[in-house]
C-alpha atoms as an extended CHARMM CRD file, in Angstrom:
* protein
*
        50  EXT
         1         1  MET       CA             10.2530000000       -4.1630000000        6.6070000000  PROA      1               0.0000000000
         2         2  TYR       CA              6.6730000000       -3.6910000000        4.8560000000  PROA      2               0.0000000000
         3         3  ILE       CA              6.0990000000       -5.2830000000        1.3250000000  PROA      3               0.0000000000
         4         4  SER       CA              2.9860000000       -4.3690000000       -0.5750000000  PROA      4               0.0000000000
         5         5  TYR       CA              1.8030000000       -4.5860000000       -4.2410000000  PROA      5               0.0000000000
         6         6  LYS       CA              0.2140000000       -1.7840000000       -5.8110000000  PROA      6               0.0000000000
         7         7  ASN       CA             -1.5750000000       -1.2100000000       -9.3390000000  PROA      7               0.0000000000
         8         8  TYR       CA              0.6240000000        0.6150000000      -12.0920000000  PROA      8               0.0000000000
         9         9  GLN       CA             -0.3360000000        1.8240000000      -15.3170000000  PROA      9               0.0000000000
        10        10  GLY       CA             -3.1350000000       -0.3910000000      -15.6750000000  PROA      10              0.0000000000
        11        11  GLY       CA             -1.4850000000       -3.7430000000      -14.5790000000  PROA      11              0.0000000000
        12        12  ILE       CA             -2.6590000000       -5.4610000000      -11.6080000000  PROA      12              0.0000000000
        13        13  ASP       CA             -0.1190000000       -5.6390000000       -8.4540000000  PROA      13              0.0000000000
        14        14  ASN       CA              2.6360000000       -5.2550000000      -10.8830000000  PROA      14              0.0000000000
        15        15  LEU       CA              4.3820000000       -2.4090000000       -8.3810000000  PROA      15              0.0000000000
        16        16  VAL       CA              6.4240000000       -3.6760000000       -5.3620000000  PROA      16              0.0000000000
        17        17  VAL       CA              6.5340000000       -1.4660000000       -2.4850000000  PROA      17              0.0000000000
        18        18  VAL       CA              8.6710000000       -1.6500000000        0.4070000000  PROA      18              0.0000000000
        19        19  GLU       CA              8.7610000000        0.5920000000        3.5180000000  PROA      19              0.0000000000
        20        20  SER       CA             10.7190000000        0.5200000000        6.5620000000  PROA      20              0.0000000000
        21        21  ASN       CA             12.1260000000        3.4490000000        8.5400000000  PROA      21              0.0000000000
        22        22  GLU       CA              9.8260000000        5.9600000000        6.5350000000  PROA      22              0.0000000000
        23        23  VAL       CA             11.8210000000        5.1230000000        3.4110000000  PROA      23              0.0000000000
        24        24  VAL       CA              9.8390000000        3.9340000000        0.6280000000  PROA      24              0.0000000000
        25        25  THR       CA             11.5360000000        1.7850000000       -2.5090000000  PROA      25              0.0000000000
        26        26  THR       CA              9.3600000000        0.5150000000       -5.4110000000  PROA      26              0.0000000000
        27        27  SER       CA             10.3440000000       -1.9540000000       -8.3910000000  PROA      27              0.0000000000
        28        28  ILE       CA              8.5220000000       -2.9380000000      -11.0480000000  PROA      28              0.0000000000
        29        29  LYS       CA             10.4400000000       -6.0970000000      -11.6550000000  PROA      29              0.0000000000
        30        30  ASP       CA             10.3540000000       -8.2860000000       -8.6010000000  PROA      30              0.0000000000
        31        31  THR       CA             10.2660000000       -8.5760000000       -4.9340000000  PROA      31              0.0000000000
        32        32  LYS       CA             13.5720000000       -9.6060000000       -4.7160000000  PROA      32              0.0000000000
        33        33  THR       CA             14.8080000000       -6.8160000000       -6.3970000000  PROA      33              0.0000000000
        34        34  ALA       CA             12.9210000000       -4.3340000000       -4.8190000000  PROA      34              0.0000000000
        35        35  ILE       CA             14.4320000000       -5.4610000000       -1.0630000000  PROA      35              0.0000000000
        36        36  ARG       CA             18.0890000000       -5.6410000000       -2.4660000000  PROA      36              0.0000000000
        37        37  THR       CA             17.5000000000       -2.0200000000       -3.7100000000  PROA      37              0.0000000000
        38        38  HSD       CA             15.7740000000       -1.0040000000       -0.5220000000  PROA      38              0.0000000000
        39        39  LYS       CA             18.7390000000       -2.2870000000        1.6930000000  PROA      39              0.0000000000
        40        40  ARG       CA             21.0880000000       -0.6360000000       -0.4240000000  PROA      40              0.0000000000
        41        41  LYS       CA             19.0860000000        2.5620000000       -0.1510000000  PROA      41              0.0000000000
        42        42  LEU       CA             19.1170000000        2.3600000000        3.5670000000  PROA      42              0.0000000000
        43        43  LYS       CA             22.9860000000        1.6260000000        3.6210000000  PROA      43              0.0000000000
        44        44  ARG       CA             23.3140000000        4.7270000000        1.3260000000  PROA      44              0.0000000000
        45        45  LEU       CA             21.1440000000        7.0590000000        3.5900000000  PROA      45              0.0000000000
        46        46  LYS       CA             23.0550000000        5.6960000000        6.9380000000  PROA      46              0.0000000000
        47        47  ALA       CA             26.2500000000        6.4710000000        5.3330000000  PROA      47              0.0000000000
        48        48  LYS       CA             25.0730000000        9.9360000000        4.5360000000  PROA      48              0.0000000000
        49        49  GLN       CA             24.1270000000       10.8160000000        8.2220000000  PROA      49              0.0000000000
        50        50  LYS       CA             27.6630000000       10.2660000000        9.5060000000  PROA      50              0.0000000000
């Protein structure tokens, strides 16, 4: 899991970007929210593939 920060709408490092397995998830709130959402997204994609 790779976590990076990017600028969003004039802010400085206020967008959290989480990447793994060619899946990208973003969050404006905080890192914990981005990771939680990313894990949920991976779980949903895995279930969809079955």
